[in-house]
N, CA, C and O atoms as a GROMACS GRO file, in nm:
protein
  296
    1MET      N    1   0.093  -0.085  -0.019
    1MET     CA    2   0.017   0.032   0.024
    1MET      C    3   0.070   0.160   0.017
    1MET      O    4   0.131   0.205   0.115
    2PRO      N    5   0.059   0.217  -0.071
    2PRO     CA    6   0.100   0.355  -0.091
    2PRO      C    7   0.172   0.444   0.010
    2PRO      O    8   0.245   0.538  -0.020
    3ARG      N    9   0.154   0.418   0.086
    3ARG     CA   10   0.174   0.477   0.235
    3ARG      C   11   0.150   0.600   0.274
    3ARG      O   12   0.067   0.658   0.345
    4GLN      N   13   0.278   0.636   0.186
    4GLN     CA   14   0.333   0.744   0.164
    4GLN      C   15   0.253   0.900   0.094
    4GLN      O   16   0.285   1.017   0.112
    5ASN      N   17   0.137   0.839   0.009
    5ASN     CA   18   0.062   0.902  -0.040
    5ASN      C   19  -0.050   0.986   0.023
    5ASN      O   20  -0.149   0.915   0.040
    6PRO      N   21  -0.061   1.064   0.048
    6PRO     CA   22  -0.232   1.139   0.157
    6PRO      C   23  -0.365   1.051   0.064
    6PRO      O   24  -0.454   0.985   0.118
    7HIS      N   25  -0.348   1.071  -0.072
    7HIS     CA   26  -0.487   0.982  -0.153
    7HIS      C   27  -0.463   0.896  -0.160
    7HIS      O   28  -0.534   0.860  -0.254
    8TRP      N   29  -0.395   0.791  -0.124
    8TRP     CA   30  -0.489   0.664  -0.175
    8TRP      C   31  -0.557   0.635  -0.022
    8TRP      O   32  -0.590   0.516  -0.017
    9LEU      N   33  -0.589   0.709   0.109
    9LEU     CA   34  -0.663   0.670   0.190
    9LEU      C   35  -0.800   0.779   0.147
    9LEU      O   36  -0.900   0.794   0.217
   10ASN      N   37  -0.773   0.845   0.020
   10ASN     CA   38  -0.926   0.922   0.002
   10ASN      C   39  -1.023   0.799  -0.013
   10ASN      O   40  -0.962   0.717   0.055
   11ASN      N   41  -1.124   0.741  -0.054
   11ASN     CA   42  -1.190   0.614  -0.080
   11ASN      C   43  -1.282   0.709  -0.207
   11ASN      O   44  -1.317   0.637  -0.300
   12GLU      N   45  -1.322   0.858  -0.221
   12GLU     CA   46  -1.387   0.874  -0.344
   12GLU      C   47  -1.323   0.882  -0.394
   12GLU      O   48  -1.329   0.813  -0.496
   13LEU      N   49  -1.176   0.985  -0.373
   13LEU     CA   50  -1.097   0.933  -0.498
   13LEU      C   51  -1.027   0.801  -0.571
   13LEU      O   52  -1.006   0.765  -0.687
   14GLN      N   53  -1.005   0.754  -0.452
   14GLN     CA   54  -0.960   0.596  -0.490
   14GLN      C   55  -1.037   0.484  -0.591
   14GLN      O   56  -0.987   0.406  -0.673
   15PHE      N   57  -1.208   0.510  -0.547
   15PHE     CA   58  -1.308   0.409  -0.612
   15PHE      C   59  -1.330   0.463  -0.732
   15PHE      O   60  -1.368   0.378  -0.813
   16ALA      N   61  -1.317   0.593  -0.783
   16ALA     CA   62  -1.358   0.699  -0.896
   16ALA      C   63  -1.206   0.612  -0.990
   16ALA      O   64  -1.208   0.558  -1.100
   17ARG      N   65  -1.098   0.629  -0.898
   17ARG     CA   66  -0.945   0.586  -0.961
   17ARG      C   67  -1.006   0.463  -1.029
   17ARG      O   68  -1.010   0.464  -1.152
   18LEU      N   69  -1.048   0.365  -0.968
   18LEU     CA   70  -1.085   0.206  -1.025
   18LEU      C   71  -1.200   0.195  -1.131
   18LEU      O   72  -1.206   0.091  -1.197
   19ILE      N   73  -1.269   0.270  -1.146
   19ILE     CA   74  -1.401   0.281  -1.218
   19ILE      C   75  -1.344   0.351  -1.326
   19ILE      O   76  -1.331   0.281  -1.426
   20ALA      N   77  -1.289   0.518  -1.340
   20ALA     CA   78  -1.213   0.530  -1.473
   20ALA      C   79  -1.098   0.413  -1.530
   20ALA      O   80  -1.089   0.373  -1.646
   21GLU      N   81  -0.993   0.360  -1.384
   21GLU     CA   82  -0.886   0.267  -1.496
   21GLU      C   83  -0.985   0.203  -1.546
   21GLU      O   84  -1.023   0.206  -1.663
   22ALA      N   85  -1.038   0.134  -1.441
   22ALA     CA   86  -1.071   0.001  -1.529
   22ALA      C   87  -1.156   0.001  -1.669
   22ALA      O   88  -1.148  -0.097  -1.743
   23GLU      N   89  -1.249   0.129  -1.708
   23GLU     CA   90  -1.318   0.176  -1.843
   23GLU      C   91  -1.213   0.187  -1.898
   23GLU      O   92  -1.186   0.092  -1.971
   24GLY      N   93  -1.129   0.277  -1.892
   24GLY     CA   94  -0.952   0.249  -1.976
   24GLY      C   95  -0.889   0.176  -2.016
   24GLY      O   96  -0.811   0.198  -2.109
   25LEU      N   97  -0.906   0.041  -1.942
   25LEU     CA   98  -0.833  -0.124  -1.964
   25LEU      C   99  -0.977  -0.181  -2.070
   25LEU      O  100  -0.964  -0.301  -2.091
   26GLY      N  101  -1.054  -0.147  -2.110
   26GLY     CA  102  -1.157  -0.159  -2.140
   26GLY      C  103  -1.228  -0.292  -2.073
   26GLY      O  104  -1.288  -0.386  -2.125
   27LEU      N  105  -1.206  -0.270  -1.980
   27LEU     CA  106  -1.283  -0.427  -1.901
   27LEU      C  107  -1.427  -0.386  -1.864
   27LEU      O  108  -1.454  -0.411  -1.747
   28PHE      N  109  -1.502  -0.343  -1.917
   28PHE     CA  110  -1.644  -0.289  -1.934
   28PHE      C  111  -1.693  -0.317  -2.103
   28PHE      O  112  -1.735  -0.238  -2.188
   29THR      N  113  -1.665  -0.467  -2.109
   29THR     CA  114  -1.693  -0.499  -2.199
   29THR      C  115  -1.896  -0.535  -2.253
   29THR      O  116  -1.978  -0.499  -2.169
   30PRO      N  117  -1.940  -0.589  -2.360
   30PRO     CA  118  -2.059  -0.540  -2.359
   30PRO      C  119  -2.132  -0.682  -2.237
   30PRO      O  120  -2.248  -0.661  -2.201
   31ASP      N  121  -2.057  -0.827  -2.177
   31ASP     CA  122  -2.122  -0.851  -2.146
   31ASP      C  123  -2.134  -0.861  -2.015
   31ASP      O  124  -2.220  -0.918  -1.947
   32ALA      N  125  -2.042  -0.802  -1.986
   32ALA     CA  126  -1.978  -0.731  -1.824
   32ALA      C  127  -2.044  -0.638  -1.805
   32ALA      O  128  -2.067  -0.625  -1.685
   33THR      N  129  -2.104  -0.533  -1.889
   33THR     CA  130  -2.170  -0.430  -1.867
   33THR      C  131  -2.336  -0.457  -1.836
   33THR      O  132  -2.420  -0.384  -1.785
   34ARG      N  133  -2.344  -0.609  -1.896
   34ARG     CA  134  -2.495  -0.605  -1.886
   34ARG      C  135  -2.556  -0.659  -1.721
   34ARG      O  136  -2.646  -0.645  -1.638
   35ALA      N  137  -2.369  -0.761  -1.765
   35ALA     CA  138  -2.393  -0.837  -1.589
   35ALA      C  139  -2.414  -0.773  -1.474
   35ALA      O  140  -2.496  -0.810  -1.390
   36LEU      N  141  -2.316  -0.636  -1.460
   36LEU     CA  142  -2.287  -0.538  -1.336
   36LEU      C  143  -2.416  -0.477  -1.320
   36LEU      O  144  -2.456  -0.464  -1.204
   37CYS      N  145  -2.512  -0.424  -1.444
   37CYS     CA  146  -2.594  -0.373  -1.475
   37CYS      C  147  -2.744  -0.457  -1.407
   37CYS      O  148  -2.836  -0.394  -1.354
   38SER      N  149  -2.742  -0.577  -1.421
   38SER     CA  150  -2.838  -0.634  -1.366
   38SER      C  151  -2.761  -0.692  -1.228
   38SER      O  152  -2.816  -0.802  -1.224
   39GLU      N  153  -2.695  -0.691  -1.142
   39GLU     CA  154  -2.688  -0.672  -1.028
   39GLU      C  155  -2.687  -0.584  -0.937
   39GLU      O  156  -2.728  -0.590  -0.820
   40MET      N  157  -2.594  -0.428  -1.048
   40MET     CA  158  -2.668  -0.342  -0.956
   40MET      C  159  -2.804  -0.272  -0.943
   40MET      O  160  -2.840  -0.199  -0.851
   41ASP      N  161  -2.871  -0.309  -1.052
   41ASP     CA  162  -3.019  -0.273  -1.051
   41ASP      C  163  -3.036  -0.134  -1.160
   41ASP      O  164  -3.127  -0.051  -1.159
   42LEU      N  165  -2.916  -0.140  -1.250
   42LEU     CA  166  -2.934  -0.039  -1.379
   42LEU      C  167  -2.944  -0.015  -1.444
   42LEU      O  168  -2.885  -0.116  -1.485
   43SER      N  169  -2.973   0.046  -1.551
   43SER     CA  170  -3.006   0.090  -1.655
   43SER      C  171  -2.878   0.056  -1.738
   43SER      O  172  -2.782   0.010  -1.677
   44LYS      N  173  -2.868   0.080  -1.898
   44LYS     CA  174  -2.716   0.089  -1.954
   44LYS      C  175  -2.693   0.259  -1.954
   44LYS      O  176  -2.581   0.309  -1.962
   45ARG      N  177  -2.806   0.331  -1.946
   45ARG     CA  178  -2.801   0.476  -1.958
   45ARG      C  179  -2.740   0.539  -1.867
   45ARG      O  180  -2.674   0.642  -1.874
   46ASP      N  181  -2.786   0.423  -1.713
   46ASP     CA  182  -2.782   0.489  -1.573
   46ASP      C  183  -2.642   0.451  -1.587
   46ASP      O  184  -2.588   0.559  -1.611
   47PHE      N  185  -2.543   0.354  -1.586
   47PHE     CA  186  -2.488   0.257  -1.591
   47PHE      C  187  -2.364   0.354  -1.687
   47PHE      O  188  -2.251   0.362  -1.639
   48ALA      N  189  -2.392   0.414  -1.804
   48ALA     CA  190  -2.264   0.482  -1.878
   48ALA      C  191  -2.322   0.645  -1.763
   48ALA      O  192  -2.289   0.733  -1.842
   49HIS      N  193  -2.355   0.688  -1.695
   49HIS     CA  194  -2.390   0.815  -1.628
   49HIS      C  195  -2.308   0.822  -1.529
   49HIS      O  196  -2.246   0.926  -1.505
   50LEU      N  197  -2.293   0.686  -1.441
   50LEU     CA  198  -2.241   0.609  -1.355
   50LEU      C  199  -2.069   0.654  -1.332
   50LEU      O  200  -1.999   0.704  -1.244
   51LEU      N  201  -2.052   0.593  -1.489
   51LEU     CA  202  -1.935   0.559  -1.518
   51LEU      C  203  -1.806   0.712  -1.629
   51LEU      O  204  -1.687   0.728  -1.655
   52GLU      N  205  -1.951   0.787  -1.657
   52GLU     CA  206  -1.863   0.934  -1.708
   52GLU      C  207  -1.865   0.990  -1.554
   52GLU      O  208  -1.761   1.050  -1.525
   53ARG      N  209  -1.960   0.981  -1.450
   53ARG     CA  210  -1.909   1.056  -1.327
   53ARG      C  211  -1.834   0.998  -1.207
   53ARG      O  212  -1.826   1.027  -1.088
   54ALA      N  213  -1.778   0.900  -1.289
   54ALA     CA  214  -1.631   0.845  -1.233
   54ALA      C  215  -1.480   0.882  -1.286
   54ALA      O  216  -1.378   0.891  -1.217
   55ARG      N  217  -1.496   0.903  -1.440
   55ARG     CA  218  -1.387   0.959  -1.476
   55ARG      C  219  -1.407   1.134  -1.467
   55ARG      O  220  -1.299   1.183  -1.498
   56LYS      N  221  -1.486   1.220  -1.441
   56LYS     CA  222  -1.514   1.314  -1.408
   56LYS      C  223  -1.472   1.343  -1.250
   56LYS      O  224  -1.464   1.459  -1.210
   57ARG      N  225  -1.462   1.303  -1.218
   57ARG     CA  226  -1.423   1.274  -1.028
   57ARG      C  227  -1.264   1.303  -1.043
   57ARG      O  228  -1.193   1.394  -1.000
   58PHE      N  229  -1.241   1.200  -1.113
   58PHE     CA  230  -1.085   1.140  -1.137
   58PHE      C  231  -0.995   1.222  -1.191
   58PHE      O  232  -0.874   1.232  -1.167
   59ASP      N  233  -1.081   1.297  -1.287
   59ASP     CA  234  -0.995   1.402  -1.400
   59ASP      C  235  -0.933   1.565  -1.338
   59ASP      O  236  -0.852   1.652  -1.367
   60ARG      N  237  -1.065   1.522  -1.204
   60ARG     CA  238  -1.095   1.649  -1.138
   60ARG      C  239  -0.979   1.646  -1.032
   60ARG      O  240  -0.894   1.734  -1.020
   61ALA      N  241  -0.989   1.543  -0.965
   61ALA     CA  242  -0.835   1.482  -0.851
   61ALA      C  243  -0.777   1.476  -0.930
   61ALA      O  244  -0.768   1.598  -0.940
   62LYS      N  245  -0.676   1.416  -1.071
   62LYS     CA  246  -0.546   1.458  -1.070
   62LYS      C  247  -0.535   1.581  -1.172
   62LYS      O  248  -0.439   1.588  -1.248
   63GLU      N  249  -0.617   1.660  -1.172
   63GLU     CA  250  -0.588   1.825  -1.207
   63GLU      C  251  -0.568   1.916  -1.038
   63GLU      O  252  -0.482   1.999  -1.008
   64GLU      N  253  -0.670   1.868  -0.962
   64GLU     CA  254  -0.633   1.890  -0.784
   64GLU      C  255  -0.443   1.883  -0.786
   64GLU      O  256  -0.379   1.986  -0.807
   65VAL      N  257  -0.377   1.761  -0.764
   65VAL     CA  258  -0.248   1.720  -0.725
   65VAL      C  259  -0.163   1.773  -0.848
   65VAL      O  260  -0.044   1.787  -0.820
   66LEU      N  261  -0.200   1.807  -0.987
   66LEU     CA  262  -0.100   1.880  -1.018
   66LEU      C  263  -0.084   1.986  -0.954
   66LEU      O  264   0.019   2.011  -0.890
   67LYS      N  265  -0.216   2.085  -0.964
   67LYS     CA  266  -0.169   2.222  -0.939
   67LYS      C  267  -0.159   2.214  -0.767
   67LYS      O  268  -0.197   2.301  -0.689
   68GLY      N  269  -0.126   2.147  -0.750
   68GLY     CA  270  -0.053   2.106  -0.582
   68GLY      C  271   0.120   2.132  -0.612
   68GLY      O  272   0.194   2.226  -0.583
   69THR      N  273   0.139   2.017  -0.675
   69THR     CA  274   0.234   1.940  -0.714
   69THR      C  275   0.299   2.099  -0.730
   69THR      O  276   0.367   2.152  -0.642
   70LYS      N  277   0.266   2.160  -0.858
   70LYS     CA  278   0.308   2.292  -0.963
   70LYS      C  279   0.384   2.412  -0.807
   70LYS      O  280   0.491   2.463  -0.775
   71ARG      N  281   0.259   2.405  -0.765
   71ARG     CA  282   0.277   2.557  -0.595
   71ARG      C  283   0.380   2.497  -0.479
   71ARG      O  284   0.434   2.560  -0.388
   72LYS      N  285   0.389   2.380  -0.505
   72LYS     CA  286   0.523   2.352  -0.423
   72LYS      C  287   0.682   2.350  -0.490
   72LYS      O  288   0.793   2.382  -0.447
   73ILE      N  289   0.647   2.314  -0.577
   73ILE     CA  290   0.821   2.388  -0.679
   73ILE      C  291   0.826   2.481  -0.690
   73ILE      O  292   0.919   2.545  -0.738
   74LYS      N  293   0.723   2.520  -0.646
   74LYS     CA  294   0.766   2.694  -0.709
   74LYS      C  295   0.809   2.775  -0.578
   74LYS      O  296   0.844   2.893  -0.587
   0.00000   0.00000   0.00000
């Protein structure tokens, strides 16, 4: 576990990261998406919205981390 990274313990960030990275790797195949929608009682539209929310949250977090890094360097 990356103990030195304070973002590691942020569940909101890490859960969004997990979803966004899984999507980026193509793990949400049509069969996997159907199974997940069934298990989660979601429509495909709601599932797509959930993926989009996770992607946006993770992208915002990356921007925040990069801005913080730039501030520290100055």
